[in-house]
C-alpha positions in Angstrom: 118.7 -70.0 17.8 117.6 -69.0 14.3 114.4 -69.7 14.7 114.2 -68.3 18.6 115.8 -65.1 16.2 112.7 -65.4 14.2 110.7 -65.3 17.0 112.0 -62.5 18.9 111.8 -60.2 15.6 108.4 -61.3 14.9 107.3 -59.9 18.2 109.1 -56.9 18.0 107.0 -56.1 14.6 103.5 -56.9 16.2 104.3 -54.8 18.8 106.0 -51.7 17.5 104.1 -51.7 13.8 102.5 -47.7 13.6 100.1 -47.7 10.6 97.4 -49.4 9.8 95.6 -50.7 7.1 91.7 -52.0 6.2 90.9 -55.3 5.8 88.6 -56.3 2.8 86.5 -59.1 2.3 88.2 -61.5 0.1 84.3 -62.3 -1.7 82.0 -59.7 -3.5 79.4 -59.1 -1.1 76.0 -58.7 -2.3 73.3 -56.4 -0.9 73.1 -57.2 2.8 75.5 -59.2 3.1 77.9 -58.8 6.1 81.9 -60.4 6.5 83.6 -60.7 10.1 87.2 -61.1 11.2 89.7 -60.8 13.8 93.5 -59.6 12.3 96.0 -60.4 13.8 99.1 -57.7 12.5 102.1 -56.3 13.7 100.4 -52.7 12.8 98.2 -52.6 15.5 99.4 -53.3 19.4 96.1 -56.0 19.8 93.5 -58.1 17.3 91.4 -56.2 15.4 88.1 -56.9 15.1 86.2 -56.3 11.4 82.9 -55.7 10.9 82.0 -55.5 6.7 78.2 -55.1 5.2 77.3 -54.9 1.7 75.3 -51.7 0.6 74.9 -52.6 -2.9 76.3 -55.7 -5.1 79.3 -53.7 -6.0 79.8 -51.6 -2.8 80.4 -52.7 0.8 81.6 -50.5 3.8 83.8 -51.9 6.4 84.1 -50.6 10.4 87.5 -52.0 12.3 88.1 -51.7 15.8 91.5 -51.9 17.5 92.7 -51.5 21.1 94.6 -49.2 21.8 95.3 -48.6 17.8 93.7 -50.5 14.5 90.4 -48.6 14.3 89.2 -47.0 11.1 86.3 -47.0 8.2 86.6 -47.8 5.0 84.5 -48.6 2.0 85.5 -51.1 -1.3 83.9 -51.5 -4.8 84.0 -53.9 -7.2 85.3 -52.2 -10.6 85.7 -55.0 -12.7 85.3 -58.7 -13.5 86.0 -61.2 -15.7 86.2 -65.1 -16.3 89.4 -65.3 -14.3 89.8 -62.4 -11.9 88.0 -59.5 -10.6 89.6 -56.0 -8.8 87.9 -54.1 -6.2 89.1 -50.6 -5.2 88.7 -49.6 -1.4 89.8 -45.9 0.4 89.8 -45.8 3.6 91.2 -44.2 7.3 92.7 -45.8 9.8 93.6 -44.5 13.5 97.1 -45.2 14.4 100.4 -44.0 15.7 100.9 -42.8 13.1 97.6 -42.6 11.1 96.9 -42.8 7.5 94.6 -42.9 5.0 94.7 -45.4 2.1 93.8 -46.1 -1.7 94.2 -49.8 -3.0 93.9 -51.4 -6.3 93.3 -55.6 -5.9 93.2 -58.1 -8.1 91.6 -61.1 -6.3 91.9 -64.4 -8.2 90.0 -67.5 -7.4 91.2 -70.8 -7.4 88.9 -73.1 -9.4 90.8 -76.3 -8.4 90.2 -75.9 -4.8 87.1 -73.9 -4.4 87.5 -71.1 -1.5 91.0 -70.5 -2.3 92.8 -67.2 -3.6 94.9 -65.2 -4.4 95.7 -61.7 -4.8 97.6 -58.8 -5.5 97.7 -55.1 -4.9 98.9 -51.1 -5.2 98.2 -49.1 -2.2 99.1 -45.4 -1.8 99.3 -44.1 1.2 98.6 -40.7 2.9 99.7 -39.9 6.6 98.8 -36.4 7.1 100.2 -36.1 10.4 102.6 -38.6 12.5 104.0 -38.9 15.4 106.5 -36.3 14.4 103.6 -33.8 12.9 104.5 -34.3 10.0 103.4 -35.5 6.6 104.2 -39.0 4.9 103.3 -40.3 1.1 104.5 -43.7 0.5 103.5 -46.5 -2.4 103.7 -49.9 -2.6 102.9 -53.4 -3.5 100.9 -56.2 -1.3 100.5 -60.3 -1.7 98.3 -62.4 0.1 96.3 -65.4 0.0 92.8 -66.3 0.9 91.5 -69.5 2.6 87.6 -69.2 3.1 86.4 -70.5 6.1 90.2 -70.9 7.7 92.3 -68.4 7.4 93.9 -65.9 5.1 97.6 -63.8 5.1 98.6 -60.6 4.0 102.4 -58.9 3.2 103.4 -55.4 1.6 106.0 -52.6 1.7 104.8 -49.2 1.4 108.2 -46.3 0.6 108.4 -42.9 1.4 110.6 -42.0 -1.6 112.0 -38.3 -0.1 112.6 -40.6 3.1 114.6 -42.8 2.0 116.9 -43.5 -1.0 115.2 -47.0 -2.7 118.9 -48.4 -3.1 119.4 -47.8 0.8 116.3 -49.7 1.7 117.2 -53.2 2.7 121.0 -52.5 3.3 121.9 -53.3 6.5 124.2 -50.6 7.1 122.5 -47.2 8.5 122.3 -44.2 6.4 124.7 -41.9 6.4 124.7 -39.1 3.2 127.1 -36.2 2.4 125.1 -33.1 2.9 127.0 -29.9 1.7 126.8 -27.6 -1.6 128.1 -29.6 -3.4 126.0 -33.2 -2.8 122.4 -32.4 -1.6 120.9 -35.6 -2.2 120.1 -37.3 0.8 119.6 -34.0 2.6 116.1 -34.3 3.3 116.4 -37.8 5.0 119.1 -36.4 7.9 116.2 -34.0 8.1 113.5 -36.3 8.9 113.3 -37.9 12.4 112.9 -41.6 11.4 112.1 -42.1 15.5 111.1 -40.8 18.3 111.2 -42.4 22.1 112.6 -45.4 20.0 108.9 -45.5 18.4 109.1 -45.7 14.1 107.9 -42.1 12.5 106.0 -41.6 9.9 109.3 -41.6 7.8 110.4 -45.2 9.4 110.7 -48.3 7.1 108.9 -50.5 10.0 105.9 -48.2 9.3 106.1 -49.1 5.4 105.9 -52.5 6.5 102.4 -54.6 6.7 102.2 -58.3 7.6 99.0 -59.6 8.8 97.2 -63.2 9.5 93.1 -63.0 8.9 90.8 -65.2 10.3 87.1 -65.5 9.9 84.3 -65.2 11.9 81.4 -67.8 11.3 82.3 -68.2 7.9 82.0 -72.0 6.3 84.8 -73.8 5.1 84.3 -74.6 1.0 83.8 -78.6 0.5 86.4 -79.7 -1.7 86.0 -82.8 -3.9 89.1 -85.5 -3.5 90.3 -86.7 -6.3 90.7 -90.4 -6.4 93.7 -92.2 -8.2 92.3 -95.1 -9.9 
């Protein structure tokens, strides 16, 4: 019964997400190199196709196509690299029910013991300039993910609008109903901001800040790993 409820929740999230984010290349693209993938996420109604191409050895451009939502364009730039990790700055625009501009700093760390496998995390700023309630939302949050070359990758994150809901009430199962009067003005902004319209999450909704996706590369070879034999 719990498994059935979990599946229903995942399906709900996949079909009612209302913001979009870029799918970057997990490897640094050299000039002329390309990366293609199919991304399944609750941020778009249908799978999103992504095509990226290196403009130089440090900068690449990405285009994504999703119907009816999920299309967009973005740029990624390598800004630093050391022996263990590399840092990528990504900025772009995604067209969705709540279209957004995103600015993300990624730290990506390859696994030396397992070639082709890497983990990453990032900090993302998100601006929805005109959501479905014709208002503006500024969000900030974190994401984590993992990628296995030639196989798949996943990413999960949350980006919060601090003006729409107090952080301490974010994970509460109870409805947030603040008392708004002259003596207590805390939460008045939340009351005046619509969090759903006709059952759809607006730019102020918690769901709009949640990101969950699975990414499948196209025509990418799996990395060969040496098997360790027990003596």
